PyMOL commands that place a pseudoatom at each C-alpha (Angstrom):
pseudoatom trace, name=CA, resn=MET, resi=1, chain=A, elem=C, hetatm=0, pos=[0.362, -0.335, -125.433]
pseudoatom trace, name=CA, resn=ALA, resi=2, chain=A, elem=C, hetatm=0, pos=[-2.899, -0.599, -127.915]
pseudoatom trace, name=CA, resn=PRO, resi=3, chain=A, elem=C, hetatm=0, pos=[-5.780, -1.519, -125.712]
pseudoatom trace, name=CA, resn=PRO, resi=4, chain=A, elem=C, hetatm=0, pos=[-7.343, -5.298, -126.755]
pseudoatom trace, name=CA, resn=ALA, resi=5, chain=A, elem=C, hetatm=0, pos=[-9.296, -5.199, -130.224]
pseudoatom trace, name=CA, resn=THR, resi=6, chain=A, elem=C, hetatm=0, pos=[-11.157, -8.811, -129.395]
pseudoatom trace, name=CA, resn=CYS, resi=7, chain=A, elem=C, hetatm=0, pos=[-13.326, -9.943, -126.599]
pseudoatom trace, name=CA, resn=LYS, resi=8, chain=A, elem=C, hetatm=0, pos=[-10.297, -12.771, -126.118]
pseudoatom trace, name=CA, resn=ALA, resi=9, chain=A, elem=C, hetatm=0, pos=[-8.149, -10.057, -125.585]
pseudoatom trace, name=CA, resn=ILE, resi=10, chain=A, elem=C, hetatm=0, pos=[-9.858, -8.076, -123.120]
pseudoatom trace, name=CA, resn=LYS, resi=11, chain=A, elem=C, hetatm=0, pos=[-10.764, -11.363, -121.373]
pseudoatom trace, name=CA, resn=GLU, resi=12, chain=A, elem=C, hetatm=0, pos=[-7.263, -12.302, -120.773]
pseudoatom trace, name=CA, resn=PRO, resi=13, chain=A, elem=C, hetatm=0, pos=[-5.806, -9.957, -118.084]
pseudoatom trace, name=CA, resn=ILE, resi=14, chain=A, elem=C, hetatm=0, pos=[-9.036, -11.105, -115.519]
pseudoatom trace, name=CA, resn=LYS, resi=15, chain=A, elem=C, hetatm=0, pos=[-9.698, -14.763, -116.359]
pseudoatom trace, name=CA, resn=ASP, resi=16, chain=A, elem=C, hetatm=0, pos=[-9.246, -15.164, -112.722]
pseudoatom trace, name=CA, resn=GLU, resi=17, chain=A, elem=C, hetatm=0, pos=[-12.169, -12.911, -111.949]
pseudoatom trace, name=CA, resn=TRP, resi=18, chain=A, elem=C, hetatm=0, pos=[-13.933, -14.805, -114.963]
pseudoatom trace, name=CA, resn=ALA, resi=19, chain=A, elem=C, hetatm=0, pos=[-13.208, -18.012, -113.384]
pseudoatom trace, name=CA, resn=THR, resi=20, chain=A, elem=C, hetatm=0, pos=[-14.698, -17.071, -110.190]
pseudoatom trace, name=CA, resn=ALA, resi=21, chain=A, elem=C, hetatm=0, pos=[-17.699, -16.122, -111.790]
pseudoatom trace, name=CA, resn=THR, resi=22, chain=A, elem=C, hetatm=0, pos=[-18.502, -18.955, -113.931]
pseudoatom trace, name=CA, resn=ARG, resi=23, chain=A, elem=C, hetatm=0, pos=[-16.712, -21.758, -111.942]
pseudoatom trace, name=CA, resn=THR, resi=24, chain=A, elem=C, hetatm=0, pos=[-15.953, -21.159, -108.041]
pseudoatom trace, name=CA, resn=HIS, resi=25, chain=A, elem=C, hetatm=0, pos=[-18.286, -18.705, -106.779]
pseudoatom trace, name=CA, resn=ALA, resi=26, chain=A, elem=C, hetatm=0, pos=[-19.616, -20.028, -103.522]
pseudoatom trace, name=CA, resn=PHE, resi=27, chain=A, elem=C, hetatm=0, pos=[-23.194, -19.184, -105.178]
pseudoatom trace, name=CA, resn=LEU, resi=28, chain=A, elem=C, hetatm=0, pos=[-22.654, -21.647, -108.033]
pseudoatom trace, name=CA, resn=GLN, resi=29, chain=A, elem=C, hetatm=0, pos=[-20.618, -24.192, -106.267]
pseudoatom trace, name=CA, resn=ASP, resi=30, chain=A, elem=C, hetatm=0, pos=[-23.531, -24.537, -103.618]
pseudoatom trace, name=CA, resn=VAL, resi=31, chain=A, elem=C, hetatm=0, pos=[-26.387, -24.601, -106.337]
pseudoatom trace, name=CA, resn=ASN, resi=32, chain=A, elem=C, hetatm=0, pos=[-23.833, -27.240, -108.089]
pseudoatom trace, name=CA, resn=ARG, resi=33, chain=A, elem=C, hetatm=0, pos=[-23.451, -29.409, -104.357]
pseudoatom trace, name=CA, resn=GLY, resi=34, chain=A, elem=C, hetatm=0, pos=[-27.622, -28.940, -103.969]
pseudoatom trace, name=CA, resn=THR, resi=35, chain=A, elem=C, hetatm=0, pos=[-26.363, -27.000, -100.259]
pseudoatom trace, name=CA, resn=ILE, resi=36, chain=A, elem=C, hetatm=0, pos=[-28.033, -23.951, -100.821]
pseudoatom trace, name=CA, resn=SER, resi=37, chain=A, elem=C, hetatm=0, pos=[-31.020, -22.710, -99.189]
pseudoatom trace, name=CA, resn=ASP, resi=38, chain=A, elem=C, hetatm=0, pos=[-34.401, -22.377, -100.575]
pseudoatom trace, name=CA, resn=ALA, resi=39, chain=A, elem=C, hetatm=0, pos=[-34.491, -18.797, -99.436]
pseudoatom trace, name=CA, resn=ARG, resi=40, chain=A, elem=C, hetatm=0, pos=[-31.342, -18.218, -100.938]
pseudoatom trace, name=CA, resn=PHE, resi=41, chain=A, elem=C, hetatm=0, pos=[-32.198, -19.486, -104.071]
pseudoatom trace, name=CA, resn=ASN, resi=42, chain=A, elem=C, hetatm=0, pos=[-35.163, -17.439, -104.225]
pseudoatom trace, name=CA, resn=THR, resi=43, chain=A, elem=C, hetatm=0, pos=[-33.334, -14.187, -103.089]
pseudoatom trace, name=CA, resn=TRP, resi=44, chain=A, elem=C, hetatm=0, pos=[-31.431, -14.288, -105.868]
pseudoatom trace, name=CA, resn=LEU, resi=45, chain=A, elem=C, hetatm=0, pos=[-33.827, -15.300, -108.574]
pseudoatom trace, name=CA, resn=ALA, resi=46, chain=A, elem=C, hetatm=0, pos=[-36.594, -12.592, -107.520]
pseudoatom trace, name=CA, resn=GLN, resi=47, chain=A, elem=C, hetatm=0, pos=[-32.910, -10.031, -108.455]
pseudoatom trace, name=CA, resn=ASP, resi=48, chain=A, elem=C, hetatm=0, pos=[-32.432, -11.561, -111.604]
pseudoatom trace, name=CA, resn=TYR, resi=49, chain=A, elem=C, hetatm=0, pos=[-35.859, -11.192, -112.971]
pseudoatom trace, name=CA, resn=LEU, resi=50, chain=A, elem=C, hetatm=0, pos=[-35.643, -7.430, -112.131]
pseudoatom trace, name=CA, resn=TYR, resi=51, chain=A, elem=C, hetatm=0, pos=[-32.022, -7.757, -113.751]
pseudoatom trace, name=CA, resn=VAL, resi=52, chain=A, elem=C, hetatm=0, pos=[-33.198, -9.212, -116.731]
pseudoatom trace, name=CA, resn=ARG, resi=53, chain=A, elem=C, hetatm=0, pos=[-36.066, -6.795, -117.749]
pseudoatom trace, name=CA, resn=ASN, resi=54, chain=A, elem=C, hetatm=0, pos=[-33.533, -3.871, -117.577]
pseudoatom trace, name=CA, resn=PHE, resi=55, chain=A, elem=C, hetatm=0, pos=[-31.235, -6.277, -119.702]
pseudoatom trace, name=CA, resn=ALA, resi=56, chain=A, elem=C, hetatm=0, pos=[-33.683, -6.236, -122.254]
pseudoatom trace, name=CA, resn=ARG, resi=57, chain=A, elem=C, hetatm=0, pos=[-33.871, -2.281, -122.612]
pseudoatom trace, name=CA, resn=LEU, resi=58, chain=A, elem=C, hetatm=0, pos=[-30.062, -2.417, -123.370]
pseudoatom trace, name=CA, resn=LEU, resi=59, chain=A, elem=C, hetatm=0, pos=[-30.684, -5.307, -126.306]
pseudoatom trace, name=CA, resn=ALA, resi=60, chain=A, elem=C, hetatm=0, pos=[-33.599, -3.112, -127.649]
pseudoatom trace, name=CA, resn=ALA, resi=61, chain=A, elem=C, hetatm=0, pos=[-30.916, 0.260, -127.738]
pseudoatom trace, name=CA, resn=MET, resi=62, chain=A, elem=C, hetatm=0, pos=[-28.528, -2.163, -129.271]
pseudoatom trace, name=CA, resn=ILE, resi=63, chain=A, elem=C, hetatm=0, pos=[-30.556, -3.331, -131.943]
pseudoatom trace, name=CA, resn=ALA, resi=64, chain=A, elem=C, hetatm=0, pos=[-31.895, 0.192, -133.148]
pseudoatom trace, name=CA, resn=SER, resi=65, chain=A, elem=C, hetatm=0, pos=[-28.241, 1.017, -133.428]
pseudoatom trace, name=CA, resn=CYS, resi=66, chain=A, elem=C, hetatm=0, pos=[-26.457, -2.361, -134.438]
pseudoatom trace, name=CA, resn=PRO, resi=67, chain=A, elem=C, hetatm=0, pos=[-25.248, -3.075, -138.315]
pseudoatom trace, name=CA, resn=ASP, resi=68, chain=A, elem=C, hetatm=0, pos=[-27.725, -4.653, -140.187]
pseudoatom trace, name=CA, resn=THR, resi=69, chain=A, elem=C, hetatm=0, pos=[-25.935, -7.928, -140.308]
pseudoatom trace, name=CA, resn=HIS, resi=70, chain=A, elem=C, hetatm=0, pos=[-26.022, -8.094, -136.636]
pseudoatom trace, name=CA, resn=VAL, resi=71, chain=A, elem=C, hetatm=0, pos=[-29.956, -7.776, -136.304]
pseudoatom trace, name=CA, resn=ASP, resi=72, chain=A, elem=C, hetatm=0, pos=[-30.816, -11.354, -136.696]
pseudoatom trace, name=CA, resn=VAL, resi=73, chain=A, elem=C, hetatm=0, pos=[-28.811, -12.810, -133.596]
pseudoatom trace, name=CA, resn=LEU, resi=74, chain=A, elem=C, hetatm=0, pos=[-29.832, -9.920, -131.507]
pseudoatom trace, name=CA, resn=VAL, resi=75, chain=A, elem=C, hetatm=0, pos=[-33.590, -10.077, -132.087]
pseudoatom trace, name=CA, resn=GLY, resi=76, chain=A, elem=C, hetatm=0, pos=[-33.324, -14.264, -131.559]
pseudoatom trace, name=CA, resn=GLY, resi=77, chain=A, elem=C, hetatm=0, pos=[-32.063, -12.886, -128.255]
pseudoatom trace, name=CA, resn=MET, resi=78, chain=A, elem=C, hetatm=0, pos=[-34.819, -10.574, -127.577]
pseudoatom trace, name=CA, resn=ALA, resi=79, chain=A, elem=C, hetatm=0, pos=[-37.305, -13.311, -128.574]
pseudoatom trace, name=CA, resn=ALA, resi=80, chain=A, elem=C, hetatm=0, pos=[-35.416, -15.543, -125.586]
pseudoatom trace, name=CA, resn=ILE, resi=81, chain=A, elem=C, hetatm=0, pos=[-35.504, -12.814, -123.324]
pseudoatom trace, name=CA, resn=ASP, resi=82, chain=A, elem=C, hetatm=0, pos=[-39.696, -12.635, -123.612]
pseudoatom trace, name=CA, resn=LEU, resi=83, chain=A, elem=C, hetatm=0, pos=[-39.767, -16.281, -123.227]
pseudoatom trace, name=CA, resn=GLU, resi=84, chain=A, elem=C, hetatm=0, pos=[-37.518, -15.720, -120.217]
pseudoatom trace, name=CA, resn=ILE, resi=85, chain=A, elem=C, hetatm=0, pos=[-39.128, -12.618, -118.388]
pseudoatom trace, name=CA, resn=LYS, resi=86, chain=A, elem=C, hetatm=0, pos=[-42.846, -14.905, -118.923]
pseudoatom trace, name=CA, resn=TRP, resi=87, chain=A, elem=C, hetatm=0, pos=[-40.717, -18.031, -117.549]
pseudoatom trace, name=CA, resn=PHE, resi=88, chain=A, elem=C, hetatm=0, pos=[-39.294, -16.261, -114.027]
pseudoatom trace, name=CA, resn=LYS, resi=89, chain=A, elem=C, hetatm=0, pos=[-42.839, -15.418, -113.383]
pseudoatom trace, name=CA, resn=ALA, resi=90, chain=A, elem=C, hetatm=0, pos=[-44.095, -19.035, -113.638]
pseudoatom trace, name=CA, resn=LYS, resi=91, chain=A, elem=C, hetatm=0, pos=[-40.834, -19.738, -111.434]
pseudoatom trace, name=CA, resn=ALA, resi=92, chain=A, elem=C, hetatm=0, pos=[-41.908, -16.892, -109.254]
pseudoatom trace, name=CA, resn=GLU, resi=93, chain=A, elem=C, hetatm=0, pos=[-45.331, -18.552, -108.384]
pseudoatom trace, name=CA, resn=GLU, resi=94, chain=A, elem=C, hetatm=0, pos=[-44.054, -21.844, -108.097]
pseudoatom trace, name=CA, resn=ARG, resi=95, chain=A, elem=C, hetatm=0, pos=[-41.828, -20.570, -105.283]
pseudoatom trace, name=CA, resn=SER, resi=96, chain=A, elem=C, hetatm=0, pos=[-44.656, -18.034, -103.985]
pseudoatom trace, name=CA, resn=ILE, resi=97, chain=A, elem=C, hetatm=0, pos=[-41.829, -14.942, -104.684]
pseudoatom trace, name=CA, resn=ASP, resi=98, chain=A, elem=C, hetatm=0, pos=[-43.881, -11.695, -104.732]
pseudoatom trace, name=CA, resn=LEU, resi=99, chain=A, elem=C, hetatm=0, pos=[-41.916, -10.104, -107.301]
pseudoatom trace, name=CA, resn=ALA, resi=100, chain=A, elem=C, hetatm=0, pos=[-43.966, -7.061, -107.254]
pseudoatom trace, name=CA, resn=THR, resi=101, chain=A, elem=C, hetatm=0, pos=[-43.299, -6.308, -103.926]
pseudoatom trace, name=CA, resn=THR, resi=102, chain=A, elem=C, hetatm=0, pos=[-39.352, -7.309, -104.465]
pseudoatom trace, name=CA, resn=ALA, resi=103, chain=A, elem=C, hetatm=0, pos=[-37.169, -4.400, -103.897]
pseudoatom trace, name=CA, resn=PRO, resi=104, chain=A, elem=C, hetatm=0, pos=[-33.515, -4.241, -105.808]
pseudoatom trace, name=CA, resn=GLN, resi=105, chain=A, elem=C, hetatm=0, pos=[-30.968, -4.963, -103.653]
pseudoatom trace, name=CA, resn=PRO, resi=106, chain=A, elem=C, hetatm=0, pos=[-27.886, -2.620, -103.880]
pseudoatom trace, name=CA, resn=ASN, resi=107, chain=A, elem=C, hetatm=0, pos=[-26.064, -4.647, -106.025]
pseudoatom trace, name=CA, resn=CYS, resi=108, chain=A, elem=C, hetatm=0, pos=[-28.821, -5.381, -108.445]
pseudoatom trace, name=CA, resn=ALA, resi=109, chain=A, elem=C, hetatm=0, pos=[-29.439, -1.443, -108.118]
pseudoatom trace, name=CA, resn=GLU, resi=110, chain=A, elem=C, hetatm=0, pos=[-26.061, -0.376, -108.906]
pseudoatom trace, name=CA, resn=TYR, resi=111, chain=A, elem=C, hetatm=0, pos=[-26.094, -3.190, -112.105]
pseudoatom trace, name=CA, resn=VAL, resi=112, chain=A, elem=C, hetatm=0, pos=[-29.003, -1.568, -113.446]
pseudoatom trace, name=CA, resn=GLU, resi=113, chain=A, elem=C, hetatm=0, pos=[-27.302, 1.947, -113.172]
pseudoatom trace, name=CA, resn=PHE, resi=114, chain=A, elem=C, hetatm=0, pos=[-24.434, 0.086, -115.317]
pseudoatom trace, name=CA, resn=LEU, resi=115, chain=A, elem=C, hetatm=0, pos=[-27.022, -1.240, -117.952]
pseudoatom trace, name=CA, resn=LYS, resi=116, chain=A, elem=C, hetatm=0, pos=[-28.679, 2.062, -118.347]
pseudoatom trace, name=CA, resn=SER, resi=117, chain=A, elem=C, hetatm=0, pos=[-25.170, 3.522, -118.867]
pseudoatom trace, name=CA, resn=LEU, resi=118, chain=A, elem=C, hetatm=0, pos=[-24.575, 1.692, -121.441]
pseudoatom trace, name=CA, resn=HIS, resi=119, chain=A, elem=C, hetatm=0, pos=[-27.274, 3.144, -123.742]
pseudoatom trace, name=CA, resn=SER, resi=120, chain=A, elem=C, hetatm=0, pos=[-25.424, 5.971, -124.434]
pseudoatom trace, name=CA, resn=GLN, resi=121, chain=A, elem=C, hetatm=0, pos=[-21.788, 4.230, -125.340]
pseudoatom trace, name=CA, resn=PRO, resi=122, chain=A, elem=C, hetatm=0, pos=[-20.889, 3.035, -128.798]
pseudoatom trace, name=CA, resn=TYR, resi=123, chain=A, elem=C, hetatm=0, pos=[-22.553, -0.085, -130.124]
pseudoatom trace, name=CA, resn=ALA, resi=124, chain=A, elem=C, hetatm=0, pos=[-18.958, -1.600, -129.887]
pseudoatom trace, name=CA, resn=VAL, resi=125, chain=A, elem=C, hetatm=0, pos=[-18.897, -0.788, -126.123]
pseudoatom trace, name=CA, resn=GLN, resi=126, chain=A, elem=C, hetatm=0, pos=[-22.652, -2.620, -125.503]
pseudoatom trace, name=CA, resn=ALA, resi=127, chain=A, elem=C, hetatm=0, pos=[-21.579, -5.509, -128.137]
pseudoatom trace, name=CA, resn=ALA, resi=128, chain=A, elem=C, hetatm=0, pos=[-18.449, -6.369, -126.239]
pseudoatom trace, name=CA, resn=VAL, resi=129, chain=A, elem=C, hetatm=0, pos=[-20.637, -6.214, -122.600]
pseudoatom trace, name=CA, resn=PHE, resi=130, chain=A, elem=C, hetatm=0, pos=[-23.315, -7.833, -123.802]
pseudoatom trace, name=CA, resn=TRP, resi=131, chain=A, elem=C, hetatm=0, pos=[-21.204, -11.128, -124.909]
pseudoatom trace, name=CA, resn=ALA, resi=132, chain=A, elem=C, hetatm=0, pos=[-19.518, -11.056, -121.290]
pseudoatom trace, name=CA, resn=MET, resi=133, chain=A, elem=C, hetatm=0, pos=[-22.918, -11.372, -119.571]
pseudoatom trace, name=CA, resn=GLU, resi=134, chain=A, elem=C, hetatm=0, pos=[-23.876, -13.808, -121.682]
pseudoatom trace, name=CA, resn=ALA, resi=135, chain=A, elem=C, hetatm=0, pos=[-21.262, -15.751, -121.500]
pseudoatom trace, name=CA, resn=ILE, resi=136, chain=A, elem=C, hetatm=0, pos=[-20.820, -15.943, -118.035]
pseudoatom trace, name=CA, resn=TYR, resi=137, chain=A, elem=C, hetatm=0, pos=[-24.224, -16.985, -117.528]
pseudoatom trace, name=CA, resn=ASN, resi=138, chain=A, elem=C, hetatm=0, pos=[-23.874, -19.862, -120.080]
pseudoatom trace, name=CA, resn=GLN, resi=139, chain=A, elem=C, hetatm=0, pos=[-20.585, -20.886, -118.768]
pseudoatom trace, name=CA, resn=ALA, resi=140, chain=A, elem=C, hetatm=0, pos=[-21.683, -20.187, -115.043]
pseudoatom trace, name=CA, resn=TRP, resi=141, chain=A, elem=C, hetatm=0, pos=[-24.692, -23.086, -115.494]
pseudoatom trace, name=CA, resn=THR, resi=142, chain=A, elem=C, hetatm=0, pos=[-23.024, -25.151, -117.671]
pseudoatom trace, name=CA, resn=GLY, resi=143, chain=A, elem=C, hetatm=0, pos=[-20.960, -26.000, -114.786]
pseudoatom trace, name=CA, resn=VAL, resi=144, chain=A, elem=C, hetatm=0, pos=[-23.207, -25.693, -112.314]
pseudoatom trace, name=CA, resn=GLY, resi=145, chain=A, elem=C, hetatm=0, pos=[-24.751, -28.948, -114.303]
pseudoatom trace, name=CA, resn=GLU, resi=146, chain=A, elem=C, hetatm=0, pos=[-21.339, -31.057, -114.041]
pseudoatom trace, name=CA, resn=GLY, resi=147, chain=A, elem=C, hetatm=0, pos=[-21.991, -33.579, -111.247]
pseudoatom trace, name=CA, resn=LEU, resi=148, chain=A, elem=C, hetatm=0, pos=[-25.550, -31.632, -110.318]
pseudoatom trace, name=CA, resn=ALA, resi=149, chain=A, elem=C, hetatm=0, pos=[-26.463, -33.142, -107.157]
pseudoatom trace, name=CA, resn=ASP, resi=150, chain=A, elem=C, hetatm=0, pos=[-29.729, -31.837, -107.041]
pseudoatom trace, name=CA, resn=PRO, resi=151, chain=A, elem=C, hetatm=0, pos=[-31.903, -32.413, -109.801]
pseudoatom trace, name=CA, resn=LYS, resi=152, chain=A, elem=C, hetatm=0, pos=[-34.692, -29.537, -108.570]
pseudoatom trace, name=CA, resn=TYR, resi=153, chain=A, elem=C, hetatm=0, pos=[-31.831, -27.214, -110.518]
pseudoatom trace, name=CA, resn=SER, resi=154, chain=A, elem=C, hetatm=0, pos=[-32.107, -29.108, -113.353]
pseudoatom trace, name=CA, resn=GLU, resi=155, chain=A, elem=C, hetatm=0, pos=[-33.945, -26.598, -115.050]
pseudoatom trace, name=CA, resn=PHE, resi=156, chain=A, elem=C, hetatm=0, pos=[-31.854, -23.762, -114.389]
pseudoatom trace, name=CA, resn=VAL, resi=157, chain=A, elem=C, hetatm=0, pos=[-28.902, -25.646, -116.021]
pseudoatom trace, name=CA, resn=ASP, resi=158, chain=A, elem=C, hetatm=0, pos=[-30.923, -26.511, -118.913]
pseudoatom trace, name=CA, resn=ARG, resi=159, chain=A, elem=C, hetatm=0, pos=[-32.536, -22.896, -119.608]
pseudoatom trace, name=CA, resn=TRP, resi=160, chain=A, elem=C, hetatm=0, pos=[-28.931, -21.369, -119.283]
pseudoatom trace, name=CA, resn=GLY, resi=161, chain=A, elem=C, hetatm=0, pos=[-26.410, -24.004, -119.703]
pseudoatom trace, name=CA, resn=ASN, resi=162, chain=A, elem=C, hetatm=0, pos=[-27.828, -25.307, -122.958]
pseudoatom trace, name=CA, resn=ALA, resi=163, chain=A, elem=C, hetatm=0, pos=[-25.787, -25.800, -126.020]
pseudoatom trace, name=CA, resn=GLY, resi=164, chain=A, elem=C, hetatm=0, pos=[-27.984, -22.987, -127.921]
pseudoatom trace, name=CA, resn=PHE, resi=165, chain=A, elem=C, hetatm=0, pos=[-27.255, -20.196, -125.720]
pseudoatom trace, name=CA, resn=ALA, resi=166, chain=A, elem=C, hetatm=0, pos=[-23.361, -21.119, -126.266]
pseudoatom trace, name=CA, resn=GLN, resi=167, chain=A, elem=C, hetatm=0, pos=[-23.854, -20.949, -129.573]
pseudoatom trace, name=CA, resn=TYR, resi=168, chain=A, elem=C, hetatm=0, pos=[-25.631, -18.062, -129.196]
pseudoatom trace, name=CA, resn=CYS, resi=169, chain=A, elem=C, hetatm=0, pos=[-22.656, -16.656, -126.915]
pseudoatom trace, name=CA, resn=VAL, resi=170, chain=A, elem=C, hetatm=0, pos=[-20.600, -17.472, -129.912]
pseudoatom trace, name=CA, resn=ASP, resi=171, chain=A, elem=C, hetatm=0, pos=[-22.593, -15.287, -132.590]
pseudoatom trace, name=CA, resn=LEU, resi=172, chain=A, elem=C, hetatm=0, pos=[-22.271, -12.612, -129.827]
pseudoatom trace, name=CA, resn=GLU, resi=173, chain=A, elem=C, hetatm=0, pos=[-18.600, -12.755, -129.405]
pseudoatom trace, name=CA, resn=ALA, resi=174, chain=A, elem=C, hetatm=0, pos=[-17.775, -12.691, -133.290]
pseudoatom trace, name=CA, resn=GLN, resi=175, chain=A, elem=C, hetatm=0, pos=[-20.835, -9.388, -133.799]
pseudoatom trace, name=CA, resn=ALA, resi=176, chain=A, elem=C, hetatm=0, pos=[-18.367, -7.869, -130.676]
pseudoatom trace, name=CA, resn=ASP, resi=177, chain=A, elem=C, hetatm=0, pos=[-15.081, -8.720, -132.597]
pseudoatom trace, name=CA, resn=GLU, resi=178, chain=A, elem=C, hetatm=0, pos=[-16.380, -7.521, -135.658]
pseudoatom trace, name=CA, resn=ALA, resi=179, chain=A, elem=C, hetatm=0, pos=[-17.161, -3.969, -134.092]
pseudoatom trace, name=CA, resn=LEU, resi=180, chain=A, elem=C, hetatm=0, pos=[-14.123, -3.586, -132.378]
pseudoatom trace, name=CA, resn=THR, resi=181, chain=A, elem=C, hetatm=0, pos=[-11.902, -4.328, -134.550]
pseudoatom trace, name=CA, resn=SER, resi=182, chain=A, elem=C, hetatm=0, pos=[-13.309, -1.437, -136.749]
pseudoatom trace, name=CA, resn=SER, resi=183, chain=A, elem=C, hetatm=0, pos=[-13.264, 0.596, -133.532]
pseudoatom trace, name=CA, resn=PRO, resi=184, chain=A, elem=C, hetatm=0, pos=[-10.952, 3.801, -132.312]
pseudoatom trace, name=CA, resn=PRO, resi=185, chain=A, elem=C, hetatm=0, pos=[-8.617, 3.246, -129.363]
pseudoatom trace, name=CA, resn=GLU, resi=186, chain=A, elem=C, hetatm=0, pos=[-11.053, 5.920, -127.110]
pseudoatom trace, name=CA, resn=VAL, resi=187, chain=A, elem=C, hetatm=0, pos=[-13.901, 2.939, -127.924]
pseudoatom trace, name=CA, resn=LEU, resi=188, chain=A, elem=C, hetatm=0, pos=[-11.609, -0.282, -127.526]
pseudoatom trace, name=CA, resn=GLU, resi=189, chain=A, elem=C, hetatm=0, pos=[-10.222, 1.331, -124.185]
pseudoatom trace, name=CA, resn=ALA, resi=190, chain=A, elem=C, hetatm=0, pos=[-14.263, 1.946, -122.990]
pseudoatom trace, name=CA, resn=ALA, resi=191, chain=A, elem=C, hetatm=0, pos=[-15.199, -1.633, -124.111]
pseudoatom trace, name=CA, resn=ASP, resi=192, chain=A, elem=C, hetatm=0, pos=[-12.190, -2.813, -122.008]
pseudoatom trace, name=CA, resn=ALA, resi=193, chain=A, elem=C, hetatm=0, pos=[-12.908, -0.902, -119.026]
pseudoatom trace, name=CA, resn=ALA, resi=194, chain=A, elem=C, hetatm=0, pos=[-16.710, -1.897, -119.258]
pseudoatom trace, name=CA, resn=VAL, resi=195, chain=A, elem=C, hetatm=0, pos=[-16.454, -5.752, -119.324]
pseudoatom trace, name=CA, resn=LYS, resi=196, chain=A, elem=C, hetatm=0, pos=[-14.227, -5.523, -116.497]
pseudoatom trace, name=CA, resn=ARG, resi=197, chain=A, elem=C, hetatm=0, pos=[-16.817, -3.853, -114.343]
pseudoatom trace, name=CA, resn=ALA, resi=198, chain=A, elem=C, hetatm=0, pos=[-19.260, -6.119, -115.476]
pseudoatom trace, name=CA, resn=VAL, resi=199, chain=A, elem=C, hetatm=0, pos=[-17.313, -9.176, -114.430]
pseudoatom trace, name=CA, resn=GLN, resi=200, chain=A, elem=C, hetatm=0, pos=[-17.486, -7.603, -110.730]
pseudoatom trace, name=CA, resn=LEU, resi=201, chain=A, elem=C, hetatm=0, pos=[-20.916, -6.621, -111.244]
pseudoatom trace, name=CA, resn=GLU, resi=202, chain=A, elem=C, hetatm=0, pos=[-21.597, -10.465, -111.975]
pseudoatom trace, name=CA, resn=LEU, resi=203, chain=A, elem=C, hetatm=0, pos=[-19.401, -11.268, -109.110]
pseudoatom trace, name=CA, resn=GLY, resi=204, chain=A, elem=C, hetatm=0, pos=[-21.347, -8.842, -106.717]
pseudoatom trace, name=CA, resn=PHE, resi=205, chain=A, elem=C, hetatm=0, pos=[-24.794, -10.259, -108.406]
pseudoatom trace, name=CA, resn=TRP, resi=206, chain=A, elem=C, hetatm=0, pos=[-24.411, -13.700, -107.376]
pseudoatom trace, name=CA, resn=GLY, resi=207, chain=A, elem=C, hetatm=0, pos=[-23.457, -13.182, -103.663]
pseudoatom trace, name=CA, resn=MET, resi=208, chain=A, elem=C, hetatm=0, pos=[-26.493, -11.483, -103.185]
pseudoatom trace, name=CA, resn=ALA, resi=209, chain=A, elem=C, hetatm=0, pos=[-28.102, -14.878, -102.401]
pseudoatom trace, name=CA, resn=TYR, resi=210, chain=A, elem=C, hetatm=0, pos=[-25.858, -14.601, -99.164]
pseudoatom trace, name=CA, resn=ALA, resi=211, chain=A, elem=C, hetatm=0, pos=[-27.423, -10.686, -98.327]
pseudoatom trace, name=CA, resn=ALA, resi=212, chain=A, elem=C, hetatm=0, pos=[-30.780, -11.364, -97.135]
for i in range(1, 212): cmd.bond("trace and resi %d" % i, "trace and resi %d" % (i + 1))
show_as sticks, trace
zoom trace
């Protein structure tokens, strides 16, 4: 059987895991209901900051190798990440999180190593995984915002569940599909495996809130 050549086709066999990562994971449910403790949320937030710094490095590698027609969307994403890193630092200060002494948990360290491994992969693989990671975040926080019980989490929903971010994910999917459809079978297989791995890592990442 030929490997999947679109993001939608890659996602189809893992739709249950995707649904958990975007809708039903305990972390997302607890934030939505307002039942998560500040300590657990802060644990996740600090780990996410460490992740985002390495996520930016992957995006930089993609910008260096992407087709010229993909540059504008990706550069726009980099500008957003720059602002997001500054925002993370501000939130950490508000919540008395010491980012300088925050060590990555095993799941975060594993995810960072995965991101680093993508630097040597073909652009189509990078593009597919990058879309998946961004789409999961957007869909997850959109879901968190539905019937949100505690307004103190509204700013997080507004940041990651907004319509502009959703459109960015649509654009990323279109660019990933364009790269995939012109790729040989071995690259398609690598992209399929990498997206599946990313979904598993996302599940573990939400779970880090409960590891402290």
